[in-house]
N, C-alpha and C positions, 0 to 999 in steps of 0.2 A: 418479246425481249430481243434485243440486238444480239446476233450470234457472236460467239467468241471464236478464236482460232481453233480451239479443240473441237468446238461444235461444228466447224466448217468441214471437218474430216468426214469421209463416208462412215457409215455406222460401225462396221467391223474394226477398221483402223482406229476409230475414235475410242471404242471400248478398250482396245489394246493399249492405246496411249494413256487412257485414264488408269488402267490397271497398273501400268509401269510406273506412272507417277505416284500412284497410291503405295506401291511397294517401296519406292525411294523415300517417301515421306510418311511411312506408316506410323511413325511416332509423333505425328502432328499434335495429338492430344491424348496421351496415354497415361496410364498409371503404372509406376514402376513396382517391382515386387515389394518395396518398402512402403507402398501406399501413397507415393507422391505423384500428384497430377502434374504432368509436364505439358506446357503449351509452347509450340514453336511459332515465333514471330519473325518474319523476314521483311526486309525493306531495302531500298536502294541508296540510302543516304550515307555520307561519310560519318565516321564516329565523332567528328568534331562538330557536327551539326546540332543545333539546339533541339530539334525534334527527336534526334536519337537520344539525347540526354533525357528528354521527357519519357521516352519509352523505357529507358533503364530505370528511371524513377518509378514508373508503373510496375515494372518487374519486382523491384525492391518492396513496394507497398503490398503487392499480392503475396509475396513470401512472408512478410511481417503479419499481415492480416490472418493468414492461414496457418501461422506457426510452422511454416516450412512444409506443409502438406500439399501446396500448390505453387508451382514455379513457372515463370516465363523465360524461355531461352531466346535471346535476341540475336539475329543474324543480319548484320548491316551489309552495305556495299554490294548489293545484288548477289550475295553468296548463293542464294537459293533461286535466283532468276530475276528477270526484269519486272517492272511494275505490273505490266499486263499479265505476265506469266504467273506472278504471285497471286493475283486475283483469281486466275483460272484454277490454280492449285487449291486455293481457299474454297472455291465454289464446289469442288468435288470432295472436300473434306480432307485433303492431303496436306494442308497447311492450316494452322489454327487462326493466325492473325497476320495482318499487314497494315501498314500505313500507306494511304494512297491519296493522291491529289483528287479532289472532287471533279476536276476537269477530266481526268482519265476514267471516271466512273460513268461517263455518258454512254459508252458502249455497252455497259452492263445494266445500269438503272437509269433510263432516260429522264426521269423526273429530276435527277440531281443536276442536270445541265443548267438549271436556272441559276446556280451559283457561279457559273462561268460567264454570265452576261456582263458586258463591259459597263463600267461606271454604274453598277447596280446599287451600291451602298452610298449613303450621303457622307458618312465619316466612320471612324473606327467604332464609336459608341453605337451607331446604328447597326453595324455588322454584328457586334457582340449581342445586342438586344435581339436581333433576328435569330441568330444561331442558338442562343441559349433559351429561347422562348418556344412556343408551340410550333411555329413553322420549322425551326431547327429539329425538334423532336420528330416531326412528320418526315423530314428528309432523312434523318438517321434510320428510320424504320422502312424507308422506301425500297431498300434492297432486299428485304426479307423474302420476297417472292422470287428473288434471283439468287438465293442461297448465301447471302451475307447480311450481317446485322451491324449497323453503325453503333459504336459505343460512345464516341465523343468527337468533337471537332478540335483541331489544332490550328492555331494562327499560322498562316503561311504568308502574311504580309501582302504587299501589293507588287504586282508584276509590271516591270518596265523593260524597255529595250536596251540591250547592249550589242554593240556593233564593232566591226574591225577597222573600217576606213574613215568613218565620219559620224558625228553625232546625229541623232534623230530629233530635229527641232520642230517638225510639223509632220502631218501624215504624208505629205508629198515625198518626204525623205525615205519612206519605206518602199516607194514604187521601184519595181525592178529588183529588189533585194530578196534573196532566199532566206527566209526566217524560220528557224527551227520552232516547231510547235509540238505539244503533246498530242497523243492520239485522241483528239477532241474535235468533233465537227464544229463546235462553237469557236474554238481557237482558230480553226481554219478559216471560218467566215470572218473573224476579226481581222486577220492579216489581209485577207482579200479585200475587205472594206477599205483598207489603207493603200491598196494597189500593190501589195507585196505578193511573194510566192511562198505560201506556207509549205514547210517541208518537215514531216514527222521524222524524228530521230530519237532513239532511246537516249535517256539522260546519261547513261553510262558510256555512250559512244559519242557524245556531243563534243567533247574536247577535241578528239581526232577529227571530227567532221568540220569543226571550225578551223583547225590547223590546215586541213587539206582543201579548204574552200568549197566543201560540199554545201555549206551554208555560209551566209555572210554575217549572220548574227542570230541572236536568240532573245528571249524575254524571261525574266525571273526576278525574284526578290534579292535584296543585298546579301543575306547570309548564304544563299545558294550560289550566288555569283562568286563569293569569296571561297567557300569550302570546296567548290568544284574546280577552282583555280582557272576558270574560264577567263578571268581578267588578265591572265598572262597572254592571251590571244586577242581579246577584245578590250581596247583601251578607251572606249566611249560608252558611258552609261547615262541614259536619258530618262529621267524620272517623270514620265508621263502618267504612270500608275493607272494603266487602262483596266486592269482587273484586280480584284481582291479575292482570289480563289482559295478557300481554306483547304486544309488537309483533313482527312477523316481516318480514325482508327476503326478498323472493321474486324469482325470475327466471323468465321464460318458458321452458318446456322447448323450445319451438320455437327460441328464440334460443340456449339452452344447447347444443343439438345442432349449431348452426352454429360453435361455438367449438372450437378444437383443444384437445388435452390441456393444453398449456402455458397457454393463455388461461383455461381452467377453473381451473387451479391458482392463477393470479394472482388471479382473482376470488374464489375461496373463501377464500384466505389473507387478502385485503384485508377481506372481510366479517367473518371471525373476529376480526381485529385491531380492526376498527371496533366490534365488539360489546364487547370488553374496554374500549376507550376510552369507549364510550357509557355503560357501567355506572358508570364513575367520574364522567363528566359529569352523569349523572342524579342521583346522590347529592348532588352539589354544587348542582344546580339545584333540587332539592326544598327544601333548606335555605334557599336564597336566595329562592325563590318564596314560601315561607311568611312570610318576613320582610317582603317587599314587599307581599304581600296584607294582612297585618295593619296595616302602615303606611298602606295605602290605605283603611282603615276596614272591612275585612271582619271580621265576627264569627266567629271560629273556635271550634268546640266539639268535645268529645271524648266522645261518648255511649258508654254501656256497650254493648259489642258482643254480649253474650250474648242479649238479646231478638231481635236481628237474626238471629243464628245459628239460634235456635229457629224464627223465622218462615220460614226457607228450608228447613226439614227436609222440607216437602212436595215441594220441587223434587227432592230426592234420592229420595224414596219413589216419585215418578212416574217418575224415570229407571230405578229398579230394576225397575219393572214394564214400562215401555214400551221400554226399551233396555238389556237386561241386559248386553250386551257393553260398552257405554259405562260402565255402573255398575261393572263389573269393573275397567275401566281407572282409574276414580276410586279404587277401593279399593287398586289397585296403587300409585297415586301417593301416597295417604295413608299407606301403610305403607312407602314407599321411604326 
């Protein structure tokens, strides 16, 4: 397993850090005196984001299914920490649930990095077929040995470049630019394949990083560009759609093990229903986001994707040599 920031501490400080975090979030999955099971869910998105709406829907369904004996408390906007910090809290059982981009999961469950590969899916239908089929179920379960369990995938659309000074019409336009990436080795390789300088920045700190010139641009889907208000700084949005990296709703296995069979069923059913709801919300949100972005003066372009596909061929060649098992999974997905 790739070590996390907590695990990088020496043994004694690491134990103390975990104990402190455990005290702070000791109510991650507790039963109140009235017999109500409370699960705490933290994430980094704004409350206007469609994924947040899906999580609220899931919380409502859990409460309805359990007749109020089980509840999910949702904490948005990084109230409980950054994406990486939330996963670390979840691993030690101090947080019950979080939504995380599968790209950020590479440092925790290496198998999931397959979903970050560029131009992996043929189209939207292919992606849904893969994620909702046996391959998707295997990937949801891949984190269990790392103390988290995937409940469902959420649609996170397709990621494209947005920049401050000029549109990205071909891979050469990325050369020399500092592009914000998630903490994902695959995302780093992708930007490097285009000749750019990948720069990991927390999503919550990205607006300021763009303003101050720490990075020249970033890449994300339309709803995230809108709700983050990054379009106020970046006026060029180039829809090359290089990756279609889904989100994943995960629960701490330490918390999952505390639930009885009925509680697990309620939670899994609510998560599945929220995913169906979220896919509908997402499609509506993408359309609305693009309309608002263009009205706000963002210059939207649709570059030819073929040069970008050719530019990332080296990523797959390196994968074939360095990680043949992962390359085999890529081929399995492509032919599914």
